[in-house]
C-alpha positions in Angstrom: 24.9 2.1 11.3 21.9 0.1 9.3 20.7 3.3 7.6 23.5 3.3 5.0 22.7 0.0 3.7 22.3 0.3 0.1 20.8 -3.4 -0.6 20.0 -6.5 1.3 21.0 -9.7 0.1 19.5 -13.2 1.3 21.4 -16.6 1.6 21.1 -17.4 -2.1 23.9 -14.6 -2.9 26.0 -16.2 -0.2 25.4 -19.8 -1.5 26.4 -18.4 -5.1 29.5 -16.8 -3.6 30.4 -20.1 -1.9 30.6 -22.2 -5.3 32.2 -19.4 -7.3 29.5 -17.5 -9.1 31.2 -14.7 -11.0 28.4 -12.0 -10.4 28.4 -12.9 -6.5 32.1 -12.6 -6.3 32.2 -9.4 -7.9 29.6 -8.0 -5.6 31.4 -9.3 -2.5 34.6 -7.5 -3.8 32.8 -4.4 -3.9 31.8 -4.7 -0.4 35.2 -5.6 0.5 36.7 -2.7 -1.3 33.9 -0.3 0.3 32.0 0.5 -3.2 28.7 -0.7 -1.8 27.2 -1.3 1.7 25.5 -4.5 1.8 23.5 -6.0 4.6 22.5 -9.5 5.4 19.9 -10.6 7.8 21.1 -12.5 10.7 18.2 -14.9 9.7 19.9 -15.4 6.2 23.1 -16.1 8.0 21.6 -19.2 10.1 20.0 -20.4 6.9 23.5 -20.4 5.3 25.2 -22.0 8.2 22.7 -24.6 8.1 23.3 -25.8 4.7 24.5 -29.3 4.3 27.1 -28.2 1.9 28.6 -25.6 4.5 31.8 -27.0 5.9 34.6 -25.8 8.3 36.3 -24.1 5.6 33.4 -22.5 4.3 32.6 -21.5 8.0 36.0 -19.7 8.3 35.8 -18.0 5.1 32.3 -16.4 5.8 33.5 -15.3 8.9 35.8 -13.2 7.6 33.4 -12.0 4.7 31.0 -11.2 7.3 33.1 -8.4 8.6 32.7 -6.7 5.3 28.8 -6.8 5.5 26.5 -5.3 7.9 24.5 -8.0 9.6 21.3 -6.6 10.5 19.5 -8.6 13.4 15.4 -8.3 13.0 13.6 -6.9 15.8 9.9 -7.5 16.9 8.6 -4.9 14.4 10.1 -6.9 11.7 9.4 -10.2 13.3 5.5 -9.4 13.5 5.8 -8.0 9.6 7.3 -11.2 8.7 4.8 -13.4 10.4 1.9 -11.1 8.8 3.3 -11.8 5.6 3.6 -15.5 5.9 0.0 -15.6 7.2 -1.4 -13.3 4.2 0.4 -15.5 1.7 -1.2 -18.7 3.3 -4.7 -16.9 3.6 -4.5 -15.8 -0.1 -3.2 -19.1 -1.7 -0.2 -17.7 -2.9 2.1 -20.4 -2.2 0.7 -22.0 -5.3 3.0 -19.8 -7.3 5.2 -18.5 -4.7 6.7 -20.6 -2.1 7.2 -18.3 0.7 9.9 -19.5 3.3 10.6 -17.8 6.5 13.7 -16.6 5.2 11.9 -14.8 2.3 9.5 -13.0 5.1 12.0 -12.2 7.2 14.2 -10.7 4.6 11.3 -8.6 3.1 10.5 -7.3 6.7 13.9 -6.2 7.2 14.3 -4.6 3.7 11.2 -2.8 4.4 12.3 -1.1 7.6 15.6 -0.3 6.0 13.8 1.0 3.0 16.3 -0.8 0.5 15.9 -3.4 -2.4 16.5 -7.5 -1.8 19.0 -9.0 -4.0 18.8 -12.6 -4.7 19.5 -15.0 -7.1 16.0 -16.6 -6.7 13.5 -16.5 -10.1 10.7 -16.2 -7.5 10.9 -12.4 -6.8 7.7 -11.6 -6.2 6.8 -10.0 -2.8 4.9 -7.1 -1.2 4.5 -4.0 -3.6 6.5 -1.9 -1.4 9.6 -4.2 -1.8 11.9 -4.1 -4.4 13.7 -7.3 -5.4 16.5 -7.4 -7.8 18.1 -10.3 -9.3 21.9 -10.5 -8.7 22.7 -10.6 -12.4 20.9 -7.2 -13.0 22.8 -5.2 -10.2 25.5 -3.1 -11.8 28.5 -4.6 -10.7 
């Protein structure tokens, strides 16, 4: 099932959709129409649900939207890689210019296992060389 995922999104895409961003809305409509297969890591869903701006109305709407996305749980291999990425960042001092969060590390590890790019709204799209980051506004939608 997960082999068919074309792109993996992080919580920034879902938050952009929540606030009505046009690019995020077009991207989600493409998923709803079946024009693109979009994955989201279960950890990114947790980050979204934890947002102070996330209310009951958001919860109902996003629960429906998740039916058109492929929610990817991360297993032990991805968990170990995420931990390694966090440790590597801490050891090299990269946090000075790229604040690696747990979500970044988990999403990168899951994208690595799926061999697909990560789509984000973040300006900080620097990860391991084998992980392709794409800004949402650069995705052909």
